[in-house]
C-alpha positions, 0 to 999 in steps of 0.5 A, spaced: 500 500 500 502 507 498 505 511 504 501 517 502 494 518 499 490 524 498 483 524 500 477 527 496 471 531 498 467 525 495 470 520 500 470 524 506 462 526 505 461 519 504 465 517 510 461 522 515 454 522 512 451 515 513 445 517 508 450 517 502 450 511 497 458 510 498 457 510 506 459 503 507 464 503 502 468 509 505 467 506 512 470 499 509 476 503 506 477 507 512 478 501 517 482 497 512 486 500 506 487 507 510 488 504 516 495 502 513 497 508 510 502 512 513 500 519 511 493 522 509 492 528 506 487 533 504 488 540 501 485 547 504 480 547 498 478 540 500 477 542 507 472 548 505 468 544 500 467 538 505 466 543 511 460 546 507 457 540 505 457 536 511 455 542 516 449 543 511 447 536 511 449 534 518 448 540 522 454 544 525 454 541 531 455 534 528 460 536 523 464 539 529 464 532 532 466 529 526 471 534 525 475 534 531 476 526 530 478 527 522 483 533 523 487 528 528 487 523 522 489 527 516 494 533 514 492 539 511 496 542 505 495 549 504 493 552 497 498 558 496 497 563 491 502 560 487 498 554 486 492 557 486 494 561 480 497 555 476 490 551 478 486 557 475 490 557 468 489 549 468 482 549 470 481 554 464 484 549 459 479 543 461 474 540 457 471 536 462 465 540 465 465 535 471 472 537 473 471 542 479 476 547 480 477 544 487 478 537 483 483 541 479 487 544 485 487 537 488 491 534 482 496 539 482 497 539 489 498 532 489 503 533 483 507 538 487 507 534 493 509 527 489 502 524 492 501 518 487 494 515 490 487 519 491 481 516 495 475 518 491 468 516 488 469 521 483 468 518 476 471 524 473 478 523 476 479 517 471 481 523 466 486 526 471 489 519 473 491 518 466 494 525 465 498 525 471 499 518 473 496 517 479 492 511 482 485 512 484 483 508 490 475 507 491 
């Protein structure tokens, strides 16, 4: 198994939202594959995305409860001004409308920090997998 993995918003939302269609799969990944990984990463943009989604779907109190556990389990990579600028340029070149700005920033952060594996339920990452040579875990 990889030592370093990046966690996408789709996985995180599925992990904490028991009404999500991928919830059981996310729990299984967490207790099997991800328990053996040395470093689990998110970006500051992924945090903004999942914090918004989960606080809206679960309520603020429930989100905060999960967040305390989760933040101890992951390392957050900050998208600085330079990487943000690179993401803007790259995002404008994308033809696939399903790849969000956050997804583009995630893949570029993975490239910058040499992270080769991403945990995601987002099907559109297949295109980025081929282009950037990352491996999808789902």
